[in-house]
VEXMILO-293939 format. One line per field, with one value per residue (C-alpha): residue number from 0; residue in one letter; x, y, z. Coordinates in pm, 1 decimal. Example, Ala and Ser with C-alpha at 12.3 -4.5 7.8 and 13.67 -1.06 7.14 Angstrom:
# residues 2
n: [0 / 1] .
res: [A / S] .
px: [1230.0 / 1367.0] .
py: [-450.0 / -106.0] .
pz: [780.0 / 714.0] .
END
This chain:
# residues 440
n: [0 / 1 / 2 / 3 / 4 / 5 / 6 / 7 / 8 / 9 / 10 / 11 / 12 / 13 / 14 / 15 / 16 / 17 / 18 / 19 / 20 / 21 / 22 / 23 / 24 / 25 / 26 / 27 / 28 / 29 / 30 / 31 / 32 / 33 / 34 / 35 / 36 / 37 / 38 / 39 / 40 / 41 / 42 / 43 / 44 / 45 / 46 / 47 / 48 / 49 / 50 / 51 / 52 / 53 / 54 / 55 / 56 / 57 / 58 / 59 / 60 / 61 / 62 / 63 / 64 / 65 / 66 / 67 / 68 / 69 / 70 / 71 / 72 / 73 / 74 / 75 / 76 / 77 / 78 / 79 / 80 / 81 / 82 / 83 / 84 / 85 / 86 / 87 / 88 / 89 / 90 / 91 / 92 / 93 / 94 / 95 / 96 / 97 / 98 / 99 / 100 / 101 / 102 / 103 / 104 / 105 / 106 / 107 / 108 / 109 / 110 / 111 / 112 / 113 / 114 / 115 / 116 / 117 / 118 / 119 / 120 / 121 / 122 / 123 / 124 / 125 / 126 / 127 / 128 / 129 / 130 / 131 / 132 / 133 / 134 / 135 / 136 / 137 / 138 / 139 / 140 / 141 / 142 / 143 / 144 / 145 / 146 / 147 / 148 / 149 / 150 / 151 / 152 / 153 / 154 / 155 / 156 / 157 / 158 / 159 / 160 / 161 / 162 / 163 / 164 / 165 / 166 / 167 / 168 / 169 / 170 / 171 / 172 / 173 / 174 / 175 / 176 / 177 / 178 / 179 / 180 / 181 / 182 / 183 / 184 / 185 / 186 / 187 / 188 / 189 / 190 / 191 / 192 / 193 / 194 / 195 / 196 / 197 / 198 / 199 / 200 / 201 / 202 / 203 / 204 / 205 / 206 / 207 / 208 / 209 / 210 / 211 / 212 / 213 / 214 / 215 / 216 / 217 / 218 / 219 / 220 / 221 / 222 / 223 / 224 / 225 / 226 / 227 / 228 / 229 / 230 / 231 / 232 / 233 / 234 / 235 / 236 / 237 / 238 / 239 / 240 / 241 / 242 / 243 / 244 / 245 / 246 / 247 / 248 / 249 / 250 / 251 / 252 / 253 / 254 / 255 / 256 / 257 / 258 / 259 / 260 / 261 / 262 / 263 / 264 / 265 / 266 / 267 / 268 / 269 / 270 / 271 / 272 / 273 / 274 / 275 / 276 / 277 / 278 / 279 / 280 / 281 / 282 / 283 / 284 / 285 / 286 / 287 / 288 / 289 / 290 / 291 / 292 / 293 / 294 / 295 / 296 / 297 / 298 / 299 / 300 / 301 / 302 / 303 / 304 / 305 / 306 / 307 / 308 / 309 / 310 / 311 / 312 / 313 / 314 / 315 / 316 / 317 / 318 / 319 / 320 / 321 / 322 / 323 / 324 / 325 / 326 / 327 / 328 / 329 / 330 / 331 / 332 / 333 / 334 / 335 / 336 / 337 / 338 / 339 / 340 / 341 / 342 / 343 / 344 / 345 / 346 / 347 / 348 / 349 / 350 / 351 / 352 / 353 / 354 / 355 / 356 / 357 / 358 / 359 / 360 / 361 / 362 / 363 / 364 / 365 / 366 / 367 / 368 / 369 / 370 / 371 / 372 / 373 / 374 / 375 / 376 / 377 / 378 / 379 / 380 / 381 / 382 / 383 / 384 / 385 / 386 / 387 / 388 / 389 / 390 / 391 / 392 / 393 / 394 / 395 / 396 / 397 / 398 / 399 / 400 / 401 / 402 / 403 / 404 / 405 / 406 / 407 / 408 / 409 / 410 / 411 / 412 / 413 / 414 / 415 / 416 / 417 / 418 / 419 / 420 / 421 / 422 / 423 / 424 / 425 / 426 / 427 / 428 / 429 / 430 / 431 / 432 / 433 / 434 / 435 / 436 / 437 / 438 / 439] .
res: [M / P / A / P / R / K / L / S / R / R / K / F / V / H / T / A / G / A / A / V / A / L / P / L / I / L / R / R / S / A / R / G / A / I / V / A / S / N / R / L / G / L / G / F / I / G / L / G / T / M / G / R / H / H / L / G / S / F / L / G / Q / A / D / V / Q / V / V / A / V / C / D / V / V / A / E / R / L / E / S / A / R / A / M / V / D / E / R / Y / G / K / A / Q / D / K / G / S / F / Q / G / C / Q / A / Y / V / D / F / Q / E / L / L / A / R / E / E / I / D / A / V / V / I / A / T / P / D / H / W / H / A / L / P / A / I / A / A / S / K / A / G / K / D / V / Y / C / E / K / P / L / S / L / T / I / A / E / G / R / A / M / V / R / A / A / A / E / N / Q / V / V / F / Q / T / G / S / Q / Q / R / S / E / F / G / G / K / F / R / D / A / C / E / L / I / R / N / G / R / L / G / K / I / Q / T / I / R / I / G / V / G / P / P / A / V / P / C / D / L / P / E / E / Q / I / P / K / G / T / D / W / D / R / W / L / G / P / A / P / W / R / G / Y / N / S / A / L / C / P / K / G / L / H / N / H / F / P / A / W / R / N / Y / R / E / F / A / G / G / G / L / A / D / M / G / A / H / H / F / D / I / A / Q / W / A / L / G / M / D / D / S / G / P / V / G / I / E / P / P / S / D / E / N / T / G / L / K / F / T / Y / A / D / G / V / E / M / F / H / G / G / P / S / G / C / T / F / I / G / E / K / G / T / I / Y / V / D / R / G / T / L / E / S / E / P / A / E / L / V / S / E / P / L / G / D / D / A / I / R / L / Y / P / A / E / N / H / H / R / N / W / I / E / C / I / R / D / R / K / P / T / I / C / T / A / E / T / G / H / R / S / A / T / I / C / H / L / A / N / I / G / Y / Q / L / R / R / P / L / K / W / D / P / A / A / E / A / F / P / D / D / A / E / A / Q / S / L / V / Q / R / E / M / R / S / P / W / G / N / R / E / G / W / N / G / G / A / G / E / G / G / K] .
px: [0.0 / 141.6 / 264.0 / 98.0 / 248.8 / 395.3 / 201.7 / 421.2 / 232.2 / -136.4 / -387.6 / -749.0 / -832.8 / -1169.4 / -1199.8 / -1382.8 / -1726.3 / -1689.6 / -2007.7 / -1932.6 / -1958.0 / -1641.7 / -1307.9 / -1017.2 / -693.6 / -387.3 / -78.4 / 229.4 / 246.6 / 558.3 / 641.3 / 599.1 / 261.5 / -4.6 / -311.4 / -637.8 / -881.4 / -1193.5 / -1120.4 / -860.3 / -680.7 / -676.5 / -479.3 / -566.8 / -304.3 / -456.6 / -800.4 / -914.0 / -1233.7 / -1143.0 / -981.2 / -1296.6 / -1504.1 / -1292.9 / -1300.0 / -1679.1 / -1708.4 / -1471.8 / -1621.9 / -1942.3 / -1778.1 / -1795.0 / -1470.7 / -1243.9 / -1155.2 / -996.7 / -707.3 / -533.3 / -550.7 / -287.1 / -298.2 / -91.6 / -392.5 / -505.1 / -875.7 / -895.9 / -704.1 / -922.2 / -1241.9 / -1140.3 / -1043.4 / -1375.6 / -1559.5 / -1395.3 / -1443.1 / -1809.2 / -1875.2 / -1713.9 / -1836.7 / -2191.8 / -2121.6 / -2238.8 / -1929.8 / -1617.9 / -1379.7 / -1053.8 / -1087.3 / -937.1 / -980.5 / -849.0 / -491.7 / -403.2 / -65.5 / 96.9 / 385.9 / 270.9 / 579.7 / 445.8 / 116.7 / 297.1 / 486.0 / 160.2 / 162.6 / -216.1 / -239.4 / -263.9 / -334.5 / -343.3 / -552.5 / -350.3 / -548.6 / -287.3 / -210.0 / -34.1 / 317.4 / 279.5 / 163.0 / 495.2 / 673.2 / 400.5 / 306.6 / 666.5 / 712.6 / 385.0 / 490.6 / 825.7 / 640.0 / 425.6 / 102.2 / -139.1 / -212.4 / -507.2 / -370.4 / -565.4 / -517.8 / -320.4 / -80.5 / 227.4 / 366.6 / 632.1 / 700.8 / 998.9 / 790.1 / 527.8 / 781.7 / 934.8 / 588.1 / 526.5 / 863.1 / 806.7 / 461.9 / 595.5 / 904.7 / 699.4 / 402.5 / 144.5 / -207.8 / -227.7 / -537.9 / -516.2 / -824.2 / -941.9 / -1291.8 / -1438.0 / -1321.2 / -1549.1 / -1836.9 / -2073.8 / -2306.3 / -2037.4 / -2068.1 / -1693.9 / -1634.4 / -1917.7 / -1764.2 / -1422.0 / -1566.3 / -1746.5 / -1424.2 / -1213.1 / -1463.2 / -1431.0 / -1765.7 / -1598.6 / -1359.9 / -1012.0 / -987.1 / -870.1 / -907.7 / -975.9 / -1069.0 / -1034.6 / -1218.4 / -1040.5 / -891.5 / -572.0 / -210.4 / -45.4 / 112.3 / 381.3 / 239.9 / 233.9 / 3.2 / 88.5 / 210.9 / -35.5 / 2.9 / 21.8 / -283.1 / -228.1 / -243.3 / -117.5 / 227.3 / 307.0 / 661.4 / 528.1 / 244.2 / 506.3 / 724.7 / 928.9 / 794.0 / 998.1 / 963.6 / 709.3 / 492.2 / 158.5 / -160.5 / -506.7 / -594.6 / -338.6 / -408.7 / -743.1 / -774.7 / -933.8 / -1208.6 / -1325.7 / -1572.0 / -1419.8 / -1129.1 / -834.7 / -639.9 / -312.7 / -434.9 / -364.0 / 3.9 / 309.2 / 486.4 / 208.6 / 3.5 / -63.7 / -344.9 / -698.1 / -539.0 / -413.2 / -691.7 / -963.8 / -724.0 / -609.1 / -967.4 / -1041.2 / -698.5 / -716.6 / -1032.0 / -866.5 / -571.6 / -814.1 / -1008.5 / -687.4 / -545.9 / -247.8 / -245.6 / 124.4 / 235.6 / 150.1 / 193.6 / 516.1 / 474.1 / 357.7 / 279.8 / 173.9 / 15.5 / 235.3 / 50.7 / -281.1 / -347.4 / -560.1 / -514.8 / -201.0 / -184.1 / -55.7 / 26.5 / 36.3 / 256.8 / -43.6 / -135.6 / -417.6 / -423.5 / -548.5 / -614.6 / -634.9 / -955.1 / -1317.1 / -1642.1 / -1609.9 / -1523.8 / -1400.2 / -1493.4 / -1375.7 / -1392.8 / -1342.5 / -1411.1 / -1770.5 / -1879.1 / -1834.6 / -1876.2 / -1898.5 / -1878.3 / -1879.4 / -2016.6 / -2384.0 / -2360.6 / -2290.1 / -2406.1 / -2298.8 / -2347.9 / -2504.1 / -2704.9 / -2692.6 / -2318.4 / -2410.4 / -2765.5 / -2687.6 / -2549.1 / -2222.7 / -2233.2 / -2161.2 / -1809.7 / -1717.5 / -1403.1 / -1492.7 / -1291.5 / -1223.0 / -1562.6 / -1599.2 / -1883.7 / -1725.9 / -1365.7 / -1321.1 / -1464.1 / -1253.2 / -941.9 / -1059.1 / -1155.7 / -821.4 / -638.5 / -831.9 / -751.8 / -404.8 / -509.3 / -444.4 / -696.4 / -883.6 / -640.5 / -298.0 / 5.7 / 133.0 / -200.4 / -234.3 / 124.5 / 76.7 / -239.1 / -72.0 / 222.8 / -8.2 / -87.5 / 280.6 / 374.0 / 108.3 / 233.5 / 590.6 / 472.1 / 292.3 / 595.0 / 845.9 / 611.5 / 778.6 / 724.0 / 859.8 / 933.3 / 858.1 / 970.2 / 702.7 / 907.4 / 1215.3 / 1005.6 / 1243.5 / 1265.5 / 1525.2 / 1816.9 / 1638.6 / 1817.2 / 1593.6 / 1272.9 / 1433.6 / 1527.8 / 1155.0 / 1085.4 / 1187.8 / 1235.7 / 1466.8 / 1288.2 / 1339.0 / 1579.2 / 1542.4 / 1205.5 / 1319.0 / 1605.1 / 1400.7 / 1116.0 / 1331.8 / 1305.2 / 1551.0 / 1488.5 / 1262.8 / 1263.3 / 1561.6 / 1644.0 / 1394.9 / 1027.8 / 888.1] .
py: [0.0 / 344.7 / 538.6 / 872.8 / 1166.6 / 1481.8 / 1805.1 / 1905.4 / 1643.4 / 1698.9 / 1481.6 / 1476.9 / 1540.1 / 1548.7 / 1841.7 / 1775.5 / 1934.5 / 2067.3 / 2220.7 / 2118.1 / 1770.7 / 1800.0 / 1714.0 / 1956.8 / 1905.4 / 2046.6 / 2138.1 / 2351.9 / 2649.9 / 2751.4 / 2988.3 / 2718.3 / 2823.4 / 2559.9 / 2627.1 / 2436.0 / 2341.4 / 2128.1 / 1958.7 / 1719.3 / 1868.8 / 1628.8 / 1623.1 / 1405.4 / 1254.6 / 1102.1 / 1208.8 / 946.8 / 747.8 / 615.2 / 940.3 / 1137.9 / 875.4 / 919.3 / 1296.6 / 1306.1 / 1087.8 / 1290.2 / 1622.8 / 1517.4 / 1458.7 / 1739.4 / 1663.7 / 1677.5 / 1958.7 / 1903.6 / 2146.4 / 2048.9 / 1814.5 / 1674.6 / 1513.3 / 1513.0 / 1574.3 / 1937.9 / 1867.5 / 1628.3 / 1865.7 / 2165.6 / 1962.9 / 1840.0 / 2189.1 / 2325.5 / 2041.7 / 2127.9 / 2503.4 / 2462.2 / 2230.9 / 2457.4 / 2775.5 / 2660.8 / 2558.5 / 2797.1 / 2728.3 / 2673.8 / 2774.4 / 2920.2 / 2765.8 / 3001.7 / 2788.3 / 2449.0 / 2446.6 / 2235.0 / 2074.8 / 1861.9 / 1767.6 / 1576.9 / 1688.2 / 2044.0 / 1918.1 / 1730.3 / 2046.7 / 2214.0 / 2244.4 / 2234.9 / 1892.2 / 1622.3 / 1320.9 / 1218.9 / 992.7 / 822.7 / 693.1 / 691.5 / 398.0 / 117.7 / 204.9 / 544.0 / 414.9 / 361.3 / 691.8 / 929.2 / 693.8 / 678.2 / 1054.0 / 1123.0 / 899.3 / 1076.5 / 1408.5 / 1288.0 / 1266.6 / 979.6 / 775.4 / 615.3 / 426.8 / 239.6 / -131.9 / -324.4 / -151.2 / -173.6 / -270.6 / -500.9 / -686.4 / -461.2 / -146.5 / -283.2 / -363.6 / -16.0 / 137.9 / -67.5 / 33.9 / 404.3 / 397.1 / 222.1 / 438.8 / 757.7 / 633.7 / 718.2 / 577.0 / 385.1 / 245.8 / 20.0 / 56.3 / -304.3 / -201.8 / -552.7 / -583.7 / -295.3 / -274.5 / -480.5 / -552.9 / -718.5 / -1041.1 / -1087.4 / -1038.8 / -1281.2 / -1545.1 / -1501.3 / -1526.3 / -1848.2 / -1995.6 / -1873.7 / -2039.4 / -2377.0 / -2384.9 / -2565.0 / -2771.8 / -2783.6 / -2573.2 / -2780.8 / -2565.5 / -2201.4 / -2078.8 / -1712.5 / -1605.4 / -1301.1 / -1193.6 / -1292.1 / -1201.6 / -890.7 / -884.7 / -661.1 / -340.9 / -337.8 / -42.7 / 187.9 / 541.0 / 830.6 / 1206.0 / 1338.1 / 1555.7 / 1913.7 / 1946.1 / 1590.8 / 1555.5 / 1215.4 / 1194.0 / 1246.2 / 995.9 / 732.8 / 844.9 / 544.6 / 312.2 / 243.3 / 502.4 / 433.1 / 639.6 / 781.4 / 583.9 / 695.0 / 343.7 / 397.9 / 761.7 / 874.5 / 1224.0 / 1466.7 / 1343.9 / 982.5 / 756.9 / 416.1 / 213.9 / 260.8 / -31.5 / 40.5 / -225.1 / -492.9 / -420.6 / -540.5 / -206.0 / -35.0 / -296.8 / -665.3 / -736.6 / -836.0 / -1087.0 / -805.9 / -556.3 / -769.1 / -1020.3 / -755.2 / -766.4 / -1139.4 / -1278.0 / -1026.8 / -1196.7 / -1539.3 / -1413.4 / -1271.3 / -1596.3 / -1795.7 / -1556.4 / -1487.3 / -1105.9 / -1102.3 / -1399.8 / -1592.1 / -1913.2 / -2113.1 / -2257.5 / -2142.6 / -2386.3 / -2231.2 / -2423.3 / -2486.4 / -2265.7 / -2138.1 / -1798.9 / -1950.2 / -2241.5 / -2134.4 / -2300.7 / -2156.2 / -2388.2 / -2272.6 / -2431.7 / -2611.5 / -2773.8 / -2541.4 / -2504.6 / -2185.0 / -2161.0 / -1865.5 / -1940.9 / -2029.7 / -1839.1 / -1466.2 / -1405.0 / -1655.2 / -2021.8 / -2196.5 / -2577.5 / -2760.7 / -3090.4 / -2994.5 / -2821.4 / -2507.5 / -2134.9 / -1897.2 / -1518.5 / -1234.2 / -882.1 / -925.9 / -1304.0 / -1527.1 / -1886.9 / -2235.5 / -2603.8 / -2727.4 / -2408.4 / -2423.2 / -2351.8 / -1988.7 / -1968.5 / -2084.6 / -1793.4 / -1809.0 / -1826.1 / -1545.6 / -1676.8 / -1686.4 / -1530.2 / -1187.5 / -992.9 / -619.0 / -449.0 / -157.8 / -51.4 / 233.3 / 217.2 / 595.3 / 656.0 / 378.4 / 562.9 / 899.4 / 752.6 / 572.8 / 897.6 / 1059.7 / 780.6 / 687.4 / 323.9 / 69.5 / 62.3 / -244.3 / -283.6 / -155.4 / -116.2 / -457.6 / -624.5 / -454.8 / -544.9 / -911.9 / -934.5 / -755.3 / -993.7 / -1285.6 / -1114.4 / -1041.9 / -1404.0 / -1523.7 / -1290.7 / -1407.4 / -1767.6 / -1711.7 / -1526.1 / -1801.5 / -2099.6 / -2327.8 / -2423.6 / -2175.3 / -2183.6 / -1872.0 / -1775.9 / -1534.6 / -1440.9 / -1338.4 / -1232.2 / -1415.3 / -1703.8 / -1933.2 / -2022.1 / -1888.1 / -1585.3 / -1561.9 / -1541.3 / -1316.0 / -1067.4 / -1009.1 / -905.9 / -551.4 / -341.7 / -58.3 / 277.7 / 501.9 / 784.7 / 1044.0 / 961.7 / 707.9 / 924.6 / 1242.9 / 1112.8 / 957.3 / 589.3 / 390.1 / 31.1 / -227.7 / -601.4 / -826.5 / -738.2 / -980.1 / -935.8 / -753.8] .
pz: [0.0 / -85.5 / 216.0 / 298.5 / 114.4 / 260.8 / 234.9 / -55.5 / -257.0 / -324.4 / -149.0 / -50.4 / 313.9 / 484.3 / 722.7 / 1047.1 / 1057.6 / 702.4 / 568.9 / 209.2 / 62.4 / -143.8 / 19.3 / 6.7 / -184.0 / -12.8 / -214.1 / -174.6 / -408.7 / -600.1 / -311.4 / -49.1 / 91.6 / 156.5 / -58.1 / -83.4 / -356.3 / -350.0 / -683.9 / -815.6 / -1117.5 / -1413.1 / -1737.1 / -2037.3 / -2268.7 / -2583.3 / -2707.9 / -2952.8 / -2904.0 / -2557.7 / -2446.4 / -2524.1 / -2342.2 / -2030.8 / -2066.2 / -2083.6 / -1776.2 / -1559.0 / -1669.7 / -1498.4 / -1159.5 / -906.2 / -722.9 / -1028.4 / -1265.2 / -1605.4 / -1637.3 / -1961.8 / -2260.5 / -2496.4 / -2841.4 / -3162.9 / -3392.3 / -3394.1 / -3449.6 / -3154.7 / -2932.7 / -3010.1 / -2981.9 / -2636.1 / -2519.8 / -2641.4 / -2467.7 / -2136.1 / -2171.8 / -2262.9 / -1968.3 / -1710.1 / -1873.4 / -1806.7 / -1447.6 / -1178.8 / -971.7 / -1179.1 / -902.4 / -1026.3 / -1374.1 / -1631.8 / -1942.3 / -2050.8 / -2180.2 / -2486.4 / -2557.7 / -2825.5 / -2593.0 / -2285.3 / -2092.5 / -2098.5 / -1955.0 / -1679.0 / -1584.0 / -1478.9 / -1098.3 / -1067.4 / -1232.6 / -967.0 / -1188.8 / -1555.1 / -1775.4 / -2051.0 / -2348.6 / -2623.6 / -2855.6 / -2667.5 / -2784.5 / -2612.5 / -2271.2 / -2096.6 / -2151.9 / -2025.9 / -1740.6 / -1618.4 / -1661.9 / -1478.2 / -1189.6 / -1164.4 / -1162.1 / -871.0 / -1070.2 / -1004.3 / -1317.4 / -1495.2 / -1797.1 / -2060.2 / -2110.1 / -2221.0 / -1989.9 / -2212.2 / -2550.8 / -2399.7 / -2077.2 / -2005.3 / -2041.9 / -1805.3 / -1536.1 / -1569.2 / -1527.1 / -1213.6 / -1072.6 / -1139.9 / -978.1 / -667.6 / -628.1 / -652.8 / -446.8 / -709.9 / -712.1 / -1039.2 / -1210.4 / -1516.9 / -1737.4 / -1697.7 / -1598.4 / -1614.2 / -1253.4 / -1153.0 / -1395.1 / -1615.4 / -1327.2 / -1116.8 / -1317.6 / -1357.8 / -985.2 / -908.3 / -1137.2 / -977.8 / -626.8 / -716.6 / -851.4 / -557.0 / -319.8 / -492.4 / -668.7 / -963.6 / -752.4 / -900.9 / -1216.8 / -1510.9 / -1821.6 / -1908.7 / -2256.3 / -2347.3 / -2661.7 / -2806.0 / -3138.5 / -3323.1 / -3245.0 / -3385.0 / -3730.6 / -3883.0 / -4031.5 / -4412.1 / -4480.0 / -4773.5 / -4714.1 / -4746.6 / -4728.0 / -4371.4 / -4296.2 / -4193.5 / -3816.8 / -3747.9 / -3588.5 / -3739.7 / -3603.9 / -3252.8 / -3308.5 / -3394.7 / -3104.9 / -2984.8 / -3257.7 / -3574.4 / -3848.4 / -4122.5 / -4351.8 / -4239.5 / -4296.0 / -4187.3 / -4067.0 / -3792.5 / -3711.7 / -3859.5 / -3994.2 / -3751.2 / -3519.4 / -3541.1 / -3358.2 / -3426.6 / -3291.5 / -3531.3 / -3677.9 / -3497.8 / -3256.0 / -3517.3 / -3572.6 / -3380.3 / -3394.3 / -3198.1 / -3011.0 / -2952.4 / -3198.5 / -3108.7 / -2872.3 / -2648.0 / -2712.0 / -2550.7 / -2401.2 / -2155.6 / -2025.9 / -2034.2 / -1941.8 / -1656.8 / -1529.9 / -1556.8 / -1350.9 / -1092.3 / -1069.8 / -1020.0 / -758.9 / -984.1 / -989.7 / -901.8 / -1110.9 / -1427.4 / -1625.3 / -1652.5 / -2001.5 / -2346.0 / -2629.5 / -2962.8 / -3248.6 / -3550.2 / -3796.8 / -3656.4 / -3493.6 / -3221.2 / -2983.8 / -2796.5 / -2454.6 / -2125.8 / -1837.1 / -1473.9 / -1208.8 / -1052.3 / -1384.3 / -1491.9 / -1870.6 / -2033.8 / -2407.2 / -2641.5 / -2828.4 / -2765.8 / -2716.0 / -2648.1 / -2284.9 / -2025.7 / -1989.9 / -1672.0 / -1663.6 / -1336.8 / -1163.0 / -1084.0 / -1405.2 / -1614.4 / -1550.7 / -1845.4 / -1807.1 / -2055.5 / -2061.5 / -1980.2 / -1925.0 / -1625.6 / -1655.5 / -1557.3 / -1619.4 / -1399.7 / -1344.5 / -963.0 / -966.8 / -1033.8 / -899.1 / -545.4 / -337.0 / -146.9 / 230.1 / 474.1 / 536.1 / 167.1 / 22.5 / -115.2 / -372.0 / -395.6 / -445.7 / -690.6 / -916.9 / -1114.6 / -1238.3 / -1260.6 / -915.1 / -766.9 / -888.2 / -753.3 / -417.3 / -390.4 / -468.6 / -185.7 / 60.1 / -78.1 / -117.0 / -395.0 / -679.1 / -795.9 / -1089.1 / -988.8 / -1212.1 / -1098.2 / -1172.8 / -1512.3 / -1598.5 / -1513.8 / -1726.7 / -2018.3 / -1983.0 / -2065.1 / -2396.1 / -2465.0 / -2392.6 / -2635.6 / -2909.2 / -2851.9 / -2869.8 / -3198.7 / -3335.5 / -3247.1 / -3301.3 / -3045.8 / -2680.9 / -2427.0 / -2054.5 / -1851.1 / -1502.3 / -1370.7 / -1062.8 / -1262.4 / -1563.2 / -1794.4 / -2041.4 / -1878.5 / -2105.1 / -2414.1 / -2558.2 / -2864.5 / -2662.3 / -2402.4 / -2674.0 / -2733.0 / -2372.6 / -2461.7 / -2775.0 / -2859.0 / -2870.4 / -3170.7 / -3101.3 / -2963.9 / -2807.5 / -2550.5 / -2426.9 / -2448.4 / -2237.5 / -1965.5 / -2057.7 / -1847.8 / -1942.8 / -1784.0 / -1726.4 / -1744.1 / -1381.3 / -1234.0 / -1153.6 / -852.6] .
END
């Protein structure tokens, strides 16, 4: 659990007998004086489809105030700034708000003293650098899933969050939302409703592939070099970075240079639930066996013999000695039916309760407590996706040491745990390496 911060770091405090419902945030000004606000100052980095979703949600919350936004596409940036200014311009009490600031460089956003926390909703290859920089700047972090592009990046993000005592939320909202069905399924499994778990099937998309899109003309107002950032240089294509505003999920998710394919996009959600159900939030499997030529069917093996397969119906299917539990968004069912229908007893194991992923983060910032999906938890779930992609890429059985976060005696596989970042982005943004030094 993060230790309490000094007054020089912002935090929520409840004042005894306060007449207002909102807590205060104490911070030290540039001149050293202690000043108070009743709102948490937020910055947003990445304003595509998910970024705008997060922005709209937080704009409706009374105890936060959006201070600044950042994106590399001018139309998205201006739209987000206008959205914030319109929302607070209509509010009767907008406090000291003087207008939303807009940045192309996230480092300039992080330099703002009044920003207490940031929401990162960039493409996957841009998660690690701003999350690490935000942690070093003392800003609490909400970062979209999958947490990282590589295992090394994920470990470096975990380390930075821990060293700087930030409250970190990974955007794996299936733990909090969707009617609590995923938590219910995990509680049933943790309490032995299925007996010993034998097999898990995770129905998500295919692994990532190398990007082969043709080059197009860069639109005016798009900083393509900055969009690529640490990724290898390639020509612009609108499938990766759509022109202007868009309401769909761009195809960068499919390509190895930027993400982990459909396998990681939804796998970061569903493998996360499998890890939760198994009580493996700080560990993972020990073996990976890919098929010879298919893009589905890869098998993970855990130390206790549980086998987990990439492939099957959408969502998570748990098969045990006593039957099957299936859970997906909107669905929780079992065979036989009473495995789910019969309630757990009063003495049952209960998992972390949360009903709103955004609010869980804000409340944990206030109380300086771990979130429902910490950096460590998000990293371990993303690692499952990275291991699967490495398995499909190498097409041979692999051994994995989850404690050391290494492939024992396998230099070829180990070389894929991290990737070199394109100069000068890695050096410029303070990247200092990641895994290869052991796990936690």
